[in-house]
Backbone as JSON Lines, residues from 0, in Angstrom:
{"i":0,"aa":"M","n":[-42.93,-20.31,-20.73],"ca":[-41.61,-20.74,-20.5],"c":[-40.59,-20.12,-20.78]}
{"i":1,"aa":"A","n":[-39.49,-19.47,-20.11],"ca":[-38.7,-18.64,-20.29],"c":[-37.77,-18.39,-21.21]}
{"i":2,"aa":"K","n":[-37.17,-18.07,-22.11],"ca":[-36.07,-18.46,-23.04],"c":[-34.98,-18.02,-22.32]}
{"i":3,"aa":"K","n":[-33.84,-19.29,-22.39],"ca":[-32.48,-18.92,-21.75],"c":[-31.74,-17.96,-22.75]}
{"i":4,"aa":"K","n":[-31.24,-17.21,-22.14],"ca":[-30.33,-16.17,-23.2],"c":[-29.2,-16.77,-23.75]}
{"i":5,"aa":"T","n":[-28.86,-17.03,-24.8],"ca":[-27.69,-16.92,-25.39],"c":[-26.77,-16.33,-25.88]}
{"i":6,"aa":"K","n":[-25.53,-16.56,-25.53],"ca":[-24.26,-16.09,-25.49],"c":[-24.62,-15.06,-26.35]}
{"i":7,"aa":"K","n":[-24.86,-15.34,-27.59],"ca":[-25.07,-13.41,-28.15],"c":[-26.39,-12.64,-27.96]}
{"i":8,"aa":"T","n":[-26.89,-12.78,-27.26],"ca":[-28.32,-11.76,-26.8],"c":[-27.82,-11.39,-25.01]}
{"i":9,"aa":"R","n":[-27.26,-11.96,-24.39],"ca":[-26.64,-11.63,-23.47],"c":[-26.09,-10.04,-23.2]}
{"i":10,"aa":"K","n":[-26.49,-9.38,-22.07],"ca":[-26.27,-7.9,-22.22],"c":[-24.58,-8.3,-21.68]}
{"i":11,"aa":"K","n":[-23.76,-7.9,-21.93],"ca":[-22.47,-7.73,-21.37],"c":[-21.99,-6.71,-20.35]}
{"i":12,"aa":"L","n":[-20.67,-7.43,-19.83],"ca":[-20.14,-5.58,-19.08],"c":[-19.69,-5.01,-19.7]}
{"i":13,"aa":"S","n":[-19.63,-3.74,-19.28],"ca":[-18.99,-2.65,-20.01],"c":[-17.52,-2.41,-20.59]}
{"i":14,"aa":"K","n":[-16.84,-1.94,-21.4],"ca":[-15.7,-1.91,-21.45],"c":[-14.8,-1.63,-20.37]}
{"i":15,"aa":"K","n":[-15.7,-0.25,-19.93],"ca":[-14.67,-0.01,-18.74],"c":[-14.97,-0.92,-17.77]}
{"i":16,"aa":"D","n":[-16.21,-1.62,-17.32],"ca":[-15.94,-2.5,-15.96],"c":[-15.04,-3.84,-16.52]}
{"i":17,"aa":"L","n":[-14.85,-3.98,-17.8],"ca":[-13.86,-5.39,-17.71],"c":[-13.01,-4.66,-18.05]}
{"i":18,"aa":"T","n":[-12.58,-3.31,-18.06],"ca":[-11.25,-3.0,-18.08],"c":[-10.69,-2.95,-16.39]}
{"i":19,"aa":"V","n":[-11.88,-2.46,-15.42],"ca":[-11.52,-2.61,-14.45],"c":[-11.33,-3.71,-13.56]}
{"i":20,"aa":"F","n":[-12.14,-5.19,-14.1],"ca":[-11.96,-6.26,-13.63],"c":[-10.76,-6.82,-14.27]}
{"i":21,"aa":"K","n":[-10.46,-6.34,-15.5],"ca":[-8.8,-7.29,-15.86],"c":[-7.49,-6.99,-15.09]}
{"i":22,"aa":"K","n":[-7.93,-5.65,-14.92],"ca":[-6.68,-4.8,-13.89],"c":[-7.09,-5.18,-12.72]}
{"i":23,"aa":"L","n":[-7.82,-5.93,-11.88],"ca":[-8.05,-6.56,-10.23],"c":[-7.13,-7.42,-10.5]}
{"i":24,"aa":"L","n":[-7.44,-8.26,-11.76],"ca":[-7.11,-9.7,-12.03],"c":[-5.48,-9.6,-11.77]}
{"i":25,"aa":"I","n":[-5.25,-8.67,-12.99],"ca":[-3.62,-9.22,-13.18],"c":[-3.04,-8.23,-11.84]}
{"i":26,"aa":"K","n":[-3.75,-7.25,-11.26],"ca":[-2.83,-6.9,-9.88],"c":[-2.9,-8.61,-9.19]}
{"i":27,"aa":"A","n":[-3.76,-9.29,-8.8],"ca":[-3.95,-9.9,-7.83],"c":[-2.88,-11.06,-8.52]}
{"i":28,"aa":"K","n":[-3.19,-11.5,-9.78],"ca":[-2.23,-12.86,-10.13],"c":[-0.52,-12.25,-9.84]}
{"i":29,"aa":"S","n":[-0.37,-10.88,-10.07],"ca":[1.27,-10.19,-10.15],"c":[1.72,-10.41,-8.56]}
{"i":30,"aa":"E","n":[0.37,-10.49,-7.58],"ca":[0.87,-10.36,-5.76],"c":[1.0,-12.19,-5.76]}
{"i":31,"aa":"L","n":[0.42,-12.65,-6.46],"ca":[0.34,-14.03,-6.12],"c":[1.51,-14.49,-6.73]}
{"i":32,"aa":"L","n":[2.28,-14.73,-7.78],"ca":[3.52,-15.06,-8.21],"c":[4.54,-14.34,-7.1]}
{"i":33,"aa":"S","n":[4.28,-13.16,-7.32],"ca":[5.48,-12.79,-5.85],"c":[5.47,-13.73,-4.47]}
{"i":34,"aa":"E","n":[4.35,-14.34,-4.2],"ca":[3.72,-14.75,-3.03],"c":[4.97,-15.81,-3.41]}
{"i":35,"aa":"L","n":[4.4,-16.75,-4.52],"ca":[4.86,-18.22,-4.25],"c":[6.07,-18.33,-4.82]}
{"i":36,"aa":"S","n":[6.91,-17.13,-5.07],"ca":[8.47,-17.09,-5.77],"c":[8.54,-16.87,-4.39]}
{"i":37,"aa":"A","n":[8.6,-16.01,-3.11],"ca":[9.35,-15.84,-1.91],"c":[8.64,-17.58,-1.38]}
{"i":38,"aa":"I","n":[7.79,-18.57,-1.13],"ca":[7.44,-19.38,-0.29],"c":[8.51,-20.62,-1.62]}
{"i":39,"aa":"T","n":[8.67,-20.36,-2.42],"ca":[9.48,-21.85,-3.32],"c":[10.66,-21.05,-2.83]}
{"i":40,"aa":"N","n":[11.49,-20.03,-3.14],"ca":[12.95,-19.74,-2.81],"c":[13.57,-19.99,-1.31]}
{"i":41,"aa":"E","n":[12.41,-19.58,-0.26],"ca":[12.45,-20.21,1.16],"c":[12.37,-22.07,1.32]}
{"i":42,"aa":"N","n":[12.15,-22.22,0.9],"ca":[11.64,-23.52,0.76],"c":[13.06,-24.35,0.19]}
{"i":43,"aa":"L","n":[13.65,-23.83,-0.99],"ca":[14.82,-23.98,-1.6],"c":[15.65,-23.86,-0.79]}
{"i":44,"aa":"K","n":[15.62,-22.59,-0.05],"ca":[16.42,-22.72,0.8],"c":[17.04,-23.89,2.17]}
{"i":45,"aa":"R","n":[16.09,-24.09,2.45],"ca":[15.51,-24.98,3.38],"c":[16.13,-26.37,3.14]}
{"i":46,"aa":"S","n":[15.28,-26.57,1.89],"ca":[16.15,-27.93,1.46],"c":[17.68,-28.07,0.66]}
{"i":47,"aa":"Q","n":[17.88,-27.4,0.51],"ca":[19.57,-26.98,0.24],"c":[20.28,-27.12,1.6]}
{"i":48,"aa":"R","n":[19.97,-26.55,2.43],"ca":[21.06,-26.47,3.14],"c":[20.58,-28.38,3.81]}
{"i":49,"aa":"D","n":[19.5,-28.8,4.12],"ca":[19.16,-30.23,4.82],"c":[19.63,-30.82,3.73]}
{"i":50,"aa":"A","n":[19.9,-31.23,2.38],"ca":[20.61,-32.1,1.85],"c":[22.09,-32.12,1.67]}
{"i":51,"aa":"S","n":[22.48,-30.79,2.31],"ca":[23.83,-30.36,1.94],"c":[24.67,-31.33,3.86]}
{"i":52,"aa":"G","n":[23.9,-31.58,4.71],"ca":[23.82,-31.74,5.82],"c":[24.48,-31.06,6.85]}
{"i":53,"aa":"D","n":[24.74,-29.77,6.4],"ca":[24.72,-28.18,7.24],"c":[24.1,-28.22,8.37]}
{"i":54,"aa":"L","n":[24.76,-29.06,9.91],"ca":[23.68,-28.59,10.47],"c":[24.16,-27.84,11.73]}
{"i":55,"aa":"S","n":[25.59,-26.88,11.07],"ca":[25.46,-25.88,12.18],"c":[25.03,-24.93,12.0]}
{"i":56,"aa":"G","n":[23.94,-24.85,11.38],"ca":[23.33,-23.14,11.61],"c":[22.49,-23.52,12.58]}
{"i":57,"aa":"Y","n":[21.89,-24.44,13.01],"ca":[21.51,-24.96,14.57],"c":[21.58,-26.35,14.96]}
{"i":58,"aa":"T","n":[20.91,-26.59,16.57],"ca":[21.38,-27.65,17.21],"c":[20.49,-29.5,16.58]}
{"i":59,"aa":"Y","n":[20.99,-29.8,16.76],"ca":[20.36,-31.46,16.23],"c":[19.22,-31.48,17.16]}
{"i":60,"aa":"H","n":[17.85,-31.05,16.72],"ca":[17.03,-31.41,18.44],"c":[15.39,-32.23,17.41]}
{"i":61,"aa":"M","n":[15.25,-32.82,17.76],"ca":[13.81,-33.56,17.58],"c":[12.66,-32.65,17.1]}
{"i":62,"aa":"A","n":[12.72,-31.61,18.44],"ca":[11.88,-31.05,18.13],"c":[12.12,-29.72,16.74]}
{"i":63,"aa":"D","n":[13.27,-29.19,16.96],"ca":[13.31,-28.73,15.86],"c":[13.32,-29.09,14.64]}
{"i":64,"aa":"M","n":[14.06,-30.57,14.2],"ca":[13.13,-31.18,12.98],"c":[12.08,-30.9,12.72]}
{"i":65,"aa":"A","n":[10.53,-31.64,13.56],"ca":[9.77,-31.07,13.47],"c":[9.31,-29.79,13.39]}
{"i":66,"aa":"S","n":[9.7,-29.01,14.04],"ca":[9.39,-27.58,13.47],"c":[9.29,-27.59,11.88]}
{"i":67,"aa":"D","n":[10.54,-27.27,11.48],"ca":[11.11,-27.54,10.11],"c":[9.91,-28.19,9.26]}
{"i":68,"aa":"V","n":[9.88,-29.24,9.67],"ca":[9.09,-30.49,8.95],"c":[7.6,-30.22,8.62]}
{"i":69,"aa":"Y","n":[7.34,-29.28,9.76],"ca":[5.28,-28.87,9.73],"c":[5.74,-26.92,8.85]}
{"i":70,"aa":"E","n":[6.72,-26.49,9.16],"ca":[6.72,-25.54,8.39],"c":[6.72,-25.4,6.76]}
{"i":71,"aa":"R","n":[7.59,-26.21,6.52],"ca":[7.94,-26.53,4.94],"c":[6.6,-27.31,4.57]}
{"i":72,"aa":"D","n":[5.66,-28.17,5.39],"ca":[4.16,-28.79,5.1],"c":[3.53,-27.4,4.74]}
{"i":73,"aa":"F","n":[3.67,-26.44,5.94],"ca":[2.68,-25.32,5.79],"c":[2.67,-24.55,4.33]}
{"i":74,"aa":"S","n":[4.19,-24.81,4.2],"ca":[4.55,-23.55,3.15],"c":[3.62,-24.01,2.02]}
{"i":75,"aa":"L","n":[4.4,-25.27,1.31],"ca":[3.69,-26.55,0.42],"c":[2.12,-26.01,0.14]}
{"i":76,"aa":"Q","n":[1.14,-26.23,1.34],"ca":[0.03,-26.24,1.1],"c":[-0.36,-25.19,1.26]}
{"i":77,"aa":"L","n":[0.24,-24.2,1.71],"ca":[-0.12,-22.76,1.25],"c":[0.08,-22.36,-0.32]}
{"i":78,"aa":"A","n":[1.28,-22.8,-0.97],"ca":[1.46,-22.79,-2.19],"c":[0.9,-23.21,-3.28]}
{"i":79,"aa":"S","n":[0.39,-24.66,-2.75],"ca":[-0.82,-25.31,-3.43],"c":[-1.65,-24.61,-3.81]}
{"i":80,"aa":"G","n":[-2.51,-24.34,-2.39],"ca":[-3.56,-23.05,-2.45],"c":[-3.83,-21.85,-3.34]}
{"i":81,"aa":"E","n":[-2.56,-21.2,-3.61],"ca":[-2.4,-20.48,-4.22],"c":[-2.07,-20.27,-5.86]}
{"i":82,"aa":"R","n":[-1.45,-21.75,-6.17],"ca":[-1.29,-22.15,-7.47],"c":[-2.97,-22.37,-8.18]}
{"i":83,"aa":"E","n":[-3.8,-22.98,-7.4],"ca":[-5.08,-23.1,-7.3],"c":[-6.2,-22.0,-7.67]}
{"i":84,"aa":"L","n":[-5.19,-20.75,-6.73],"ca":[-5.92,-19.59,-6.95],"c":[-6.0,-18.83,-8.46]}
{"i":85,"aa":"L","n":[-4.19,-19.06,-8.6],"ca":[-3.64,-18.85,-9.72],"c":[-4.33,-18.91,-10.83]}
{"i":86,"aa":"L","n":[-4.68,-20.63,-10.98],"ca":[-5.56,-20.68,-12.32],"c":[-6.84,-20.32,-12.55]}
{"i":87,"aa":"K","n":[-7.76,-20.46,-11.49],"ca":[-8.86,-19.34,-11.48],"c":[-9.05,-17.96,-12.05]}
{"i":88,"aa":"I","n":[-7.7,-17.1,-11.78],"ca":[-7.38,-16.2,-12.07],"c":[-7.25,-15.96,-13.41]}
{"i":89,"aa":"D","n":[-6.38,-17.04,-13.76],"ca":[-5.69,-16.88,-15.22],"c":[-7.46,-17.85,-16.04]}
{"i":90,"aa":"E","n":[-8.12,-18.35,-15.61],"ca":[-9.54,-19.05,-15.92],"c":[-10.42,-17.81,-16.56]}
{"i":91,"aa":"A","n":[-10.69,-16.64,-15.31],"ca":[-10.93,-15.75,-15.17],"c":[-10.86,-14.67,-16.49]}
{"i":92,"aa":"L","n":[-9.13,-14.49,-16.58],"ca":[-8.86,-13.72,-17.56],"c":[-8.87,-13.89,-19.19]}
{"i":93,"aa":"R","n":[-8.98,-15.47,-19.31],"ca":[-9.48,-16.12,-20.34],"c":[-11.18,-15.68,-20.63]}
{"i":94,"aa":"R","n":[-11.62,-15.61,-19.95],"ca":[-13.32,-15.27,-19.65],"c":[-13.8,-14.07,-20.64]}
{"i":95,"aa":"I","n":[-12.78,-13.02,-19.83],"ca":[-12.89,-11.9,-20.35],"c":[-12.49,-11.95,-21.91]}
{"i":96,"aa":"R","n":[-11.29,-12.01,-22.07],"ca":[-10.79,-12.56,-23.43],"c":[-11.49,-12.98,-24.42]}
{"i":97,"aa":"D","n":[-12.24,-13.68,-24.31],"ca":[-13.12,-14.67,-24.86],"c":[-14.45,-13.9,-24.84]}
{"i":98,"aa":"G","n":[-15.0,-13.12,-24.18],"ca":[-16.17,-12.28,-23.62],"c":[-17.2,-13.44,-23.32]}
{"i":99,"aa":"E","n":[-17.23,-13.85,-22.22],"ca":[-17.57,-14.99,-21.05],"c":[-17.19,-14.45,-19.68]}
{"i":100,"aa":"Y","n":[-16.84,-13.11,-19.17],"ca":[-16.57,-13.14,-18.65],"c":[-17.55,-12.47,-17.74]}
{"i":101,"aa":"G","n":[-18.22,-12.57,-16.75],"ca":[-19.62,-11.66,-15.55],"c":[-20.6,-12.78,-15.56]}
{"i":102,"aa":"Y","n":[-20.48,-14.11,-16.43],"ca":[-21.64,-15.07,-16.56],"c":[-21.42,-16.43,-15.47]}
{"i":103,"aa":"C","n":[-22.05,-17.19,-15.06],"ca":[-21.96,-18.04,-14.4],"c":[-21.37,-18.73,-15.4]}
{"i":104,"aa":"T","n":[-20.52,-19.87,-15.23],"ca":[-20.06,-20.7,-16.07],"c":[-20.73,-22.83,-15.7]}
{"i":105,"aa":"N","n":[-21.82,-22.49,-15.16],"ca":[-22.58,-23.45,-14.54],"c":[-22.76,-23.73,-16.05]}
{"i":106,"aa":"P","n":[-23.28,-25.15,-16.81],"ca":[-24.19,-25.21,-17.46],"c":[-25.4,-25.06,-17.96]}
{"i":107,"aa":"E","n":[-25.9,-25.57,-16.56],"ca":[-27.32,-25.63,-16.16],"c":[-28.14,-24.1,-16.13]}
{"i":108,"aa":"C","n":[-26.87,-22.81,-15.74],"ca":[-27.48,-21.67,-15.12],"c":[-26.41,-20.73,-16.44]}
{"i":109,"aa":"G","n":[-25.75,-20.13,-16.41],"ca":[-25.59,-19.11,-17.69],"c":[-26.24,-17.75,-17.22]}
{"i":110,"aa":"K","n":[-26.49,-17.73,-15.65],"ca":[-26.84,-16.2,-15.54],"c":[-25.8,-15.15,-15.63]}
{"i":111,"aa":"K","n":[-25.85,-13.67,-15.0],"ca":[-25.02,-12.8,-15.38],"c":[-24.41,-13.12,-13.48]}
{"i":112,"aa":"I","n":[-23.31,-12.89,-13.16],"ca":[-23.07,-12.84,-11.97],"c":[-22.85,-11.23,-11.59]}
{"i":113,"aa":"S","n":[-23.43,-10.8,-10.27],"ca":[-23.45,-9.72,-9.88],"c":[-22.5,-8.94,-9.82]}
{"i":114,"aa":"K","n":[-22.37,-7.87,-10.33],"ca":[-21.21,-6.5,-10.09],"c":[-20.78,-6.77,-8.59]}
{"i":115,"aa":"I","n":[-21.63,-6.76,-7.71],"ca":[-21.15,-6.47,-6.0],"c":[-20.29,-8.33,-5.94]}
{"i":116,"aa":"R","n":[-20.23,-9.16,-6.33],"ca":[-19.85,-10.46,-6.21],"c":[-18.26,-10.47,-6.93]}
{"i":117,"aa":"L","n":[-18.43,-9.71,-8.37],"ca":[-17.23,-9.49,-9.48],"c":[-15.96,-8.51,-8.2]}
{"i":118,"aa":"K","n":[-16.51,-7.61,-7.89],"ca":[-16.09,-6.69,-6.96],"c":[-15.67,-7.63,-5.67]}
{"i":119,"aa":"A","n":[-15.97,-8.11,-5.32],"ca":[-15.28,-8.89,-4.11],"c":[-14.42,-10.18,-4.43]}
{"i":120,"aa":"L","n":[-14.7,-10.61,-5.33],"ca":[-14.27,-11.91,-5.75],"c":[-13.99,-12.07,-7.76]}
{"i":121,"aa":"S","n":[-13.15,-10.74,-7.9],"ca":[-12.77,-11.08,-9.31],"c":[-12.82,-11.98,-10.11]}
{"i":122,"aa":"H","n":[-12.31,-13.47,-9.78],"ca":[-12.49,-14.48,-10.54],"c":[-13.57,-15.32,-10.46]}
{"i":123,"aa":"A","n":[-14.31,-14.8,-9.57],"ca":[-15.98,-15.43,-9.26],"c":[-16.17,-16.27,-10.75]}
{"i":124,"aa":"A","n":[-16.29,-17.67,-10.83],"ca":[-16.76,-18.24,-11.92],"c":[-18.03,-19.11,-11.71]}
{"i":125,"aa":"Y","n":[-19.09,-18.66,-10.6],"ca":[-20.79,-18.92,-10.66],"c":[-20.71,-17.54,-10.23]}
{"i":126,"aa":"C","n":[-22.14,-17.91,-10.46],"ca":[-23.1,-16.81,-9.39],"c":[-23.35,-17.16,-8.13]}
{"i":127,"aa":"L","n":[-23.89,-16.73,-7.53],"ca":[-23.72,-17.18,-5.87],"c":[-24.62,-17.99,-5.59]}
{"i":128,"aa":"S","n":[-25.95,-18.35,-6.2],"ca":[-26.94,-19.54,-5.99],"c":[-25.6,-21.12,-6.35]}
{"i":129,"aa":"C","n":[-25.53,-20.29,-7.61],"ca":[-24.53,-21.96,-8.02],"c":[-23.34,-21.91,-7.51]}
{"i":130,"aa":"Q","n":[-22.81,-21.3,-6.31],"ca":[-21.86,-21.4,-5.58],"c":[-22.28,-22.41,-4.3]}
{"i":131,"aa":"K","n":[-23.03,-21.28,-4.1],"ca":[-23.82,-22.08,-2.85],"c":[-23.81,-23.65,-3.12]}
{"i":132,"aa":"N","n":[-24.52,-24.1,-3.96],"ca":[-24.59,-25.45,-4.22],"c":[-23.73,-26.16,-4.54]}
{"i":133,"aa":"E","n":[-22.69,-25.51,-5.06],"ca":[-21.51,-26.21,-5.34],"c":[-20.82,-26.32,-4.26]}
{"i":134,"aa":"E","n":[-20.75,-25.77,-3.44],"ca":[-20.15,-25.53,-2.11],"c":[-20.79,-26.75,-0.8]}
{"i":135,"aa":"K","n":[-22.45,-26.67,-1.2],"ca":[-22.97,-27.87,-0.4],"c":[-22.93,-29.18,-0.93]}
{"i":136,"aa":"N","n":[-22.83,-29.47,-1.95],"ca":[-22.4,-30.66,-2.68],"c":[-20.93,-31.2,-2.69]}
{"i":137,"aa":"K","n":[-20.36,-30.48,-2.16],"ca":[-18.49,-30.93,-2.21],"c":[-18.4,-31.34,-1.29]}
{"i":138,"aa":"P","n":[-17.6,-32.31,-1.06],"ca":[-17.73,-32.99,0.18],"c":[-16.2,-32.64,0.82]}
{"i":139,"aa":"S","n":[-16.84,-32.45,2.12],"ca":[-16.13,-31.8,3.49],"c":[-14.55,-32.57,3.17]}
{"i":140,"aa":"Q","n":[-13.49,-31.56,3.39],"ca":[-11.97,-32.23,3.64],"c":[-11.45,-31.71,5.03]}
{"i":141,"aa":"G","n":[-11.0,-32.68,5.51],"ca":[-10.51,-32.58,6.62],"c":[-10.53,-33.99,7.46]}
């Protein structure tokens, strides 16, 4: 029976690799924060215009209102997804700090995540096999 590698016996990523992945994560985080800020500011402007009752900027038409509501809803869903991604990035940065980055976070697995996967998805928490299982077992949304 093969022994499961403990945290102390696992071969960690090199400092150079960790630095590269950390920079990728920080860049992605910065870009996401900028996008979230833009979305929030745009929705705030719309909400303030609507709350003030200022209808002079556009004609009052039901189709226009529906379009505005749809755009706001879409923006809020986009912001929600970006916040979720931001949490995943923060978690990956924590794993780098704690020396756990690059290993599957599934307690049943703990295998090394391939560098190819990490380069494609630097915030990946699962190895490809566990990610596939996670997605297969996740109830579909929609």
